Every structure is written in structure tokens, then in C-alpha cells.
ChimeraX commands (.cxc) that place a marker at each C-alpha (Angstrom):
marker #1 position 68.54,51.04,-58.18 radius 0.5
marker #1 position 67.81,47.73,-59.14 radius 0.5
marker #1 position 64.60,46.33,-58.01 radius 0.5
marker #1 position 63.89,42.55,-57.76 radius 0.5
marker #1 position 60.58,41.26,-58.17 radius 0.5
marker #1 position 59.25,38.18,-56.55 radius 0.5
marker #1 position 56.08,36.24,-57.61 radius 0.5
marker #1 position 54.75,33.28,-55.85 radius 0.5
marker #1 position 53.02,30.75,-57.80 radius 0.5
marker #1 position 50.56,28.72,-56.39 radius 0.5
marker #1 position 48.58,26.04,-58.10 radius 0.5
marker #1 position 45.40,24.33,-57.03 radius 0.5
marker #1 position 45.34,20.25,-57.10 radius 0.5
marker #1 position 44.04,18.91,-60.68 radius 0.5
marker #1 position 41.23,16.89,-60.59 radius 0.5
marker #1 position 39.79,14.75,-63.27 radius 0.5
marker #1 position 36.14,15.65,-64.57 radius 0.5
marker #1 position 34.63,12.68,-66.93 radius 0.5
marker #1 position 31.45,15.00,-67.71 radius 0.5
marker #1 position 30.33,18.98,-67.39 radius 0.5
marker #1 position 32.48,21.50,-65.41 radius 0.5
marker #1 position 33.19,22.20,-61.97 radius 0.5
marker #1 position 29.72,23.63,-60.08 radius 0.5
marker #1 position 29.64,27.41,-59.54 radius 0.5
marker #1 position 32.59,27.71,-62.16 radius 0.5
marker #1 position 32.60,31.41,-63.50 radius 0.5
marker #1 position 32.76,29.98,-67.13 radius 0.5
marker #1 position 30.04,27.56,-66.38 radius 0.5
marker #1 position 27.24,29.62,-68.17 radius 0.5
marker #1 position 29.13,30.79,-71.13 radius 0.5
marker #1 position 30.54,27.24,-71.68 radius 0.5
marker #1 position 26.96,25.98,-71.21 radius 0.5
marker #1 position 25.97,28.84,-73.96 radius 0.5
marker #1 position 28.92,27.44,-76.37 radius 0.5
marker #1 position 27.68,23.73,-75.79 radius 0.5
marker #1 position 24.37,24.43,-76.76 radius 0.5
marker #1 position 24.54,26.92,-79.75 radius 0.5
marker #1 position 24.13,24.22,-82.43 radius 0.5
marker #1 position 20.72,23.49,-80.67 radius 0.5
marker #1 position 18.23,22.04,-83.61 radius 0.5
marker #1 position 15.77,24.70,-84.74 radius 0.5
marker #1 position 12.23,23.93,-83.78 radius 0.5
marker #1 position 9.21,25.11,-84.42 radius 0.5
marker #1 position 9.21,25.72,-80.38 radius 0.5
marker #1 position 10.72,28.35,-78.49 radius 0.5
marker #1 position 13.46,27.01,-76.46 radius 0.5
marker #1 position 14.60,28.44,-73.19 radius 0.5
marker #1 position 17.61,27.28,-71.88 radius 0.5
marker #1 position 19.74,27.21,-68.61 radius 0.5
marker #1 position 22.68,25.49,-67.21 radius 0.5
marker #1 position 20.10,23.55,-65.07 radius 0.5
marker #1 position 17.08,23.50,-67.26 radius 0.5
marker #1 position 15.42,23.65,-70.95 radius 0.5
marker #1 position 12.23,24.30,-71.49 radius 0.5
marker #1 position 10.02,23.78,-74.94 radius 0.5
marker #1 position 7.46,25.83,-75.46 radius 0.5
marker #1 position 4.74,25.91,-77.97 radius 0.5
marker #1 position 1.66,27.82,-78.48 radius 0.5
marker #1 position -1.64,26.31,-80.86 radius 0.5
marker #1 position -5.29,26.73,-80.92 radius 0.5
marker #1 position -5.67,23.08,-80.68 radius 0.5
marker #1 position -4.73,20.47,-78.20 radius 0.5
marker #1 position -3.60,18.27,-80.29 radius 0.5
marker #1 position -1.16,20.01,-82.15 radius 0.5
marker #1 position 0.52,21.39,-79.26 radius 0.5
marker #1 position 1.15,17.77,-77.98 radius 0.5
marker #1 position 2.07,16.49,-81.43 radius 0.5
marker #1 position 4.42,19.57,-81.60 radius 0.5
marker #1 position 5.97,18.81,-78.51 radius 0.5
marker #1 position 6.25,15.10,-78.73 radius 0.5
marker #1 position 8.35,15.71,-81.99 radius 0.5
marker #1 position 10.36,18.23,-80.47 radius 0.5
marker #1 position 11.65,16.01,-77.02 radius 0.5
marker #1 position 12.59,13.30,-79.72 radius 0.5
marker #1 position 14.48,15.85,-81.55 radius 0.5
marker #1 position 16.61,17.28,-78.60 radius 0.5
marker #1 position 16.57,13.78,-77.04 radius 0.5
marker #1 position 18.69,12.82,-80.07 radius 0.5
marker #1 position 20.82,15.64,-80.09 radius 0.5
marker #1 position 22.02,15.56,-76.73 radius 0.5
marker #1 position 22.54,11.45,-77.38 radius 0.5
marker #1 position 24.96,12.60,-79.81 radius 0.5
marker #1 position 26.80,14.39,-77.51 radius 0.5
marker #1 position 26.63,11.97,-74.97 radius 0.5
marker #1 position 24.20,13.69,-72.91 radius 0.5
marker #1 position 20.80,12.56,-71.62 radius 0.5
marker #1 position 17.78,14.35,-69.84 radius 0.5
marker #1 position 16.85,13.66,-66.74 radius 0.5
marker #1 position 13.28,12.01,-67.17 radius 0.5
marker #1 position 12.85,12.15,-63.54 radius 0.5
marker #1 position 12.56,15.87,-63.70 radius 0.5
marker #1 position 10.70,16.31,-66.59 radius 0.5
marker #1 position 7.11,17.58,-66.65 radius 0.5
marker #1 position 4.31,19.31,-69.06 radius 0.5
marker #1 position 2.02,21.81,-68.04 radius 0.5
marker #1 position -0.22,23.86,-69.89 radius 0.5
marker #1 position -0.98,27.62,-69.46 radius 0.5
marker #1 position -4.21,28.56,-70.65 radius 0.5
marker #1 position -7.50,30.39,-70.28 radius 0.5
marker #1 position -10.09,27.86,-71.28 radius 0.5
marker #1 position -12.08,28.17,-68.31 radius 0.5
marker #1 position -14.18,25.33,-69.77 radius 0.5
marker #1 position -10.99,23.21,-69.39 radius 0.5
marker #1 position -9.70,23.99,-66.17 radius 0.5
marker #1 position -7.97,20.48,-65.17 radius 0.5
marker #1 position -7.33,19.65,-68.80 radius 0.5
marker #1 position -3.73,17.60,-69.07 radius 0.5
marker #1 position -1.61,17.89,-71.92 radius 0.5
marker #1 position 0.30,14.70,-72.85 radius 0.5
marker #1 position 3.41,14.66,-74.18 radius 0.5
marker #1 position 5.41,11.64,-74.54 radius 0.5
marker #1 position 9.28,10.72,-74.61 radius 0.5
marker #1 position 11.25,7.63,-75.69 radius 0.5
marker #1 position 7.88,6.30,-75.86 radius 0.5
marker #1 position 6.44,7.00,-72.03 radius 0.5
marker #1 position 4.33,10.03,-71.36 radius 0.5
marker #1 position 5.74,12.68,-69.46 radius 0.5
marker #1 position 3.65,13.32,-66.20 radius 0.5
marker #1 position 1.38,16.93,-66.48 radius 0.5
marker #1 position 1.98,19.24,-63.52 radius 0.5
marker #1 position -0.71,21.84,-63.00 radius 0.5
marker #1 position 2.04,24.28,-62.05 radius 0.5
marker #1 position 5.55,24.64,-62.51 radius 0.5
marker #1 position 8.44,26.09,-61.12 radius 0.5
marker #1 position 10.94,28.59,-63.44 radius 0.5
marker #1 position 14.04,30.33,-62.06 radius 0.5
marker #1 position 11.89,30.52,-58.86 radius 0.5
marker #1 position 8.88,31.74,-60.33 radius 0.5
marker #1 position 5.90,29.52,-59.46 radius 0.5
marker #1 position 3.91,30.02,-62.81 radius 0.5
marker #1 position -0.23,28.10,-62.90 radius 0.5
marker #1 position -2.31,27.29,-65.94 radius 0.5
marker #1 position -4.04,30.95,-65.69 radius 0.5
marker #1 position -0.60,33.00,-65.54 radius 0.5
marker #1 position -2.15,35.10,-62.49 radius 0.5
marker #1 position 1.07,34.50,-60.48 radius 0.5
marker #1 position -1.03,34.03,-57.41 radius 0.5
marker #1 position 1.01,31.29,-55.45 radius 0.5
marker #1 position 4.02,33.62,-56.07 radius 0.5
marker #1 position 2.51,36.84,-54.88 radius 0.5
marker #1 position 1.42,34.79,-51.81 radius 0.5
marker link #1:1,2 radius 0.2
marker link #1:2,3 radius 0.2
marker link #1:3,4 radius 0.2
marker link #1:4,5 radius 0.2
marker link #1:5,6 radius 0.2
marker link #1:6,7 radius 0.2
marker link #1:7,8 radius 0.2
marker link #1:8,9 radius 0.2
marker link #1:9,10 radius 0.2
marker link #1:10,11 radius 0.2
marker link #1:11,12 radius 0.2
marker link #1:12,13 radius 0.2
marker link #1:13,14 radius 0.2
marker link #1:14,15 radius 0.2
marker link #1:15,16 radius 0.2
marker link #1:16,17 radius 0.2
marker link #1:17,18 radius 0.2
marker link #1:18,19 radius 0.2
marker link #1:19,20 radius 0.2
marker link #1:20,21 radius 0.2
marker link #1:21,22 radius 0.2
marker link #1:22,23 radius 0.2
marker link #1:23,24 radius 0.2
marker link #1:24,25 radius 0.2
marker link #1:25,26 radius 0.2
marker link #1:26,27 radius 0.2
marker link #1:27,28 radius 0.2
marker link #1:28,29 radius 0.2
marker link #1:29,30 radius 0.2
marker link #1:30,31 radius 0.2
marker link #1:31,32 radius 0.2
marker link #1:32,33 radius 0.2
marker link #1:33,34 radius 0.2
marker link #1:34,35 radius 0.2
marker link #1:35,36 radius 0.2
marker link #1:36,37 radius 0.2
marker link #1:37,38 radius 0.2
marker link #1:38,39 radius 0.2
marker link #1:39,40 radius 0.2
marker link #1:40,41 radius 0.2
marker link #1:41,42 radius 0.2
marker link #1:42,43 radius 0.2
marker link #1:43,44 radius 0.2
marker link #1:44,45 radius 0.2
marker link #1:45,46 radius 0.2
marker link #1:46,47 radius 0.2
marker link #1:47,48 radius 0.2
marker link #1:48,49 radius 0.2
marker link #1:49,50 radius 0.2
marker link #1:50,51 radius 0.2
marker link #1:51,52 radius 0.2
marker link #1:52,53 radius 0.2
marker link #1:53,54 radius 0.2
marker link #1:54,55 radius 0.2
marker link #1:55,56 radius 0.2
marker link #1:56,57 radius 0.2
marker link #1:57,58 radius 0.2
marker link #1:58,59 radius 0.2
marker link #1:59,60 radius 0.2
marker link #1:60,61 radius 0.2
marker link #1:61,62 radius 0.2
marker link #1:62,63 radius 0.2
marker link #1:63,64 radius 0.2
marker link #1:64,65 radius 0.2
marker link #1:65,66 radius 0.2
marker link #1:66,67 radius 0.2
marker link #1:67,68 radius 0.2
marker link #1:68,69 radius 0.2
marker link #1:69,70 radius 0.2
marker link #1:70,71 radius 0.2
marker link #1:71,72 radius 0.2
marker link #1:72,73 radius 0.2
marker link #1:73,74 radius 0.2
marker link #1:74,75 radius 0.2
marker link #1:75,76 radius 0.2
marker link #1:76,77 radius 0.2
marker link #1:77,78 radius 0.2
marker link #1:78,79 radius 0.2
marker link #1:79,80 radius 0.2
marker link #1:80,81 radius 0.2
marker link #1:81,82 radius 0.2
marker link #1:82,83 radius 0.2
marker link #1:83,84 radius 0.2
marker link #1:84,85 radius 0.2
marker link #1:85,86 radius 0.2
marker link #1:86,87 radius 0.2
marker link #1:87,88 radius 0.2
marker link #1:88,89 radius 0.2
marker link #1:89,90 radius 0.2
marker link #1:90,91 radius 0.2
marker link #1:91,92 radius 0.2
marker link #1:92,93 radius 0.2
marker link #1:93,94 radius 0.2
marker link #1:94,95 radius 0.2
marker link #1:95,96 radius 0.2
marker link #1:96,97 radius 0.2
marker link #1:97,98 radius 0.2
marker link #1:98,99 radius 0.2
marker link #1:99,100 radius 0.2
marker link #1:100,101 radius 0.2
marker link #1:101,102 radius 0.2
marker link #1:102,103 radius 0.2
marker link #1:103,104 radius 0.2
marker link #1:104,105 radius 0.2
marker link #1:105,106 radius 0.2
marker link #1:106,107 radius 0.2
marker link #1:107,108 radius 0.2
marker link #1:108,109 radius 0.2
marker link #1:109,110 radius 0.2
marker link #1:110,111 radius 0.2
marker link #1:111,112 radius 0.2
marker link #1:112,113 radius 0.2
marker link #1:113,114 radius 0.2
marker link #1:114,115 radius 0.2
marker link #1:115,116 radius 0.2
marker link #1:116,117 radius 0.2
marker link #1:117,118 radius 0.2
marker link #1:118,119 radius 0.2
marker link #1:119,120 radius 0.2
marker link #1:120,121 radius 0.2
marker link #1:121,122 radius 0.2
marker link #1:122,123 radius 0.2
marker link #1:123,124 radius 0.2
marker link #1:124,125 radius 0.2
marker link #1:125,126 radius 0.2
marker link #1:126,127 radius 0.2
marker link #1:127,128 radius 0.2
marker link #1:128,129 radius 0.2
marker link #1:129,130 radius 0.2
marker link #1:130,131 radius 0.2
marker link #1:131,132 radius 0.2
marker link #1:132,133 radius 0.2
marker link #1:133,134 radius 0.2
marker link #1:134,135 radius 0.2
marker link #1:135,136 radius 0.2
marker link #1:136,137 radius 0.2
marker link #1:137,138 radius 0.2
marker link #1:138,139 radius 0.2
marker link #1:139,140 radius 0.2
marker link #1:140,141 radius 0.2
view
């Protein structure tokens, strides 16, 4: 006996995208990893997700940290510019994590495009609030 199989094909409407990928697109994380796979090598540690890029550097001297991070920001900015992307400067902040109780209010000064990035005493990363001494007090509350 011969059985016929019928298949229905449903096609969603096409949509032109000028930049990026559709929101909640299943392949977005993979495509993002491929896209930034050639992110320039830096002295600092880089942590990236499709929504955020964090550049972290540790040193015993404040000036050294500020200098390295300012240079790294310029490098990442140039990298993104060659890909017709740009950093959202309204969302950029600098934060310092340290246990030096002699300087609890010390603000780190990092520049990007000749402008000082705003300092924030605490920041949120993947839903976790991080403060200067990394006690996670705010998160536990």
C-alpha cells in the first residue's frame, strides 16, 4: 500500500534588519561570540555578554589602573568603530573594588573619547549588585 505524506510549510514574514539580530533570537549568543571573537587582546580582563562588556584591571597603584583602563577603553572603542558599532556612553560607568578603608570614597577616573566616565560606587552585573568591598550586603538584603 502506498501512503502519501503531505507537508505544510508556513513561512513567517520577512523583515529587514539594519543592525543586530532580532530580540530573543535563539542564535544571538552564538552569533555574539563569533562577532567578538577577534576582540583585541588587552592587558585587562574582558567579560562580555550580548548586552554588556566589562573591562577589569587590578594593580597596587590607582594611577596605573586609571591609565590602563583609559587605554583599554580607547582600544575597544576603535575596535567597535571598525565594525560600525559604538559604545553607549550614557550607560558607561567606572567602579572600583578594593579593601583600602583609608580611601573608602576614592573615585577612579577613566576617560573615553576625552570625556571622563561617571563613577558609580556600586554596579549591577548579571543581576548581582557589587559594591566597593564586595561584601554583597545589598544583594543579601
